[in-house]
N, C-alpha and C positions, 0 to 999 in steps of 0.2 A: 504494500500500500504506500503510495507516494503522498508525502505531506505537502500541502500548499505552501508557497513561499511566505505568505503573511504569517503563518504559524511559526515559521522559523524566526522571523523578525520578532514576534511577540515573545517567544521563548528566550531569545538571545538578549533582547534589550528591555522590553517592557516588564517582564516578570522580575528580573533582578532589581530594576529601579523601584518597582512596587514594594518588594520585600525590604530593600534598604530604607525606603521611606518609612515603612512601618517600624523597623528597628530604630531608626533615628528619632521618630516621635516618641517611642517608648523610652529611649534614653533621656530625651528632653523632659519627659513628664515624671518618670518613676524610678530612675536608677539610683538616685541618692538615698531615698528611704530604704530601698532594697539592699544596697551595698552596706549601709550602716545598720541594718537589721532593726529598723524601727518597727515596733509592733510585735517583735518576736520575744516570747517569754524567756526568762533566764534559764529555765529548764531546757528549752529547745535550742539555745544558742550553741551549745557544744555540738549538737547534731547538725546544725546548719553549717558550722565551720568545718566539721568532719566531711560533710558532703561536698563542700566547696574544695577542700583539699584533695579529696578523691577524684573529683572531676578534673582538677588541675593536673594531678598525677597521670590520669588517663590521657589527657591532651598532650602532655609532654612526652609520654611514651609513644603516642602516635606520631608526633613530630620527629622523634628520633628514628622510628622505624621507616618513615618516609625518606628521611635523609640517608639512611643506610641503603634503602632500595634504589634511590636516585643515584647514589654513588656506584652501586653495582651495575646499574643500567648504562652509565657512562663508560665503565670499564669494558663491558661486553660489546658495546657499540664500536669503540675504538679498536679493540683487539681483534 
């Protein structure tokens, strides 16, 4: 099935613009209270910090794995 050209334009330009605008508006309105955990009870603050640390660890692991894979790709392509 062939995709019409207008859909390729929408997927390539319009959709990322729309998603970045939603993310930007969210940052503008809500990120400070969420980052500083306003409204989070003292009991749950440890869980929130633990979750954030776990997500950061997963992200860093993925970055390292992509860097390793990218390095191997360059080596196999040259050699």
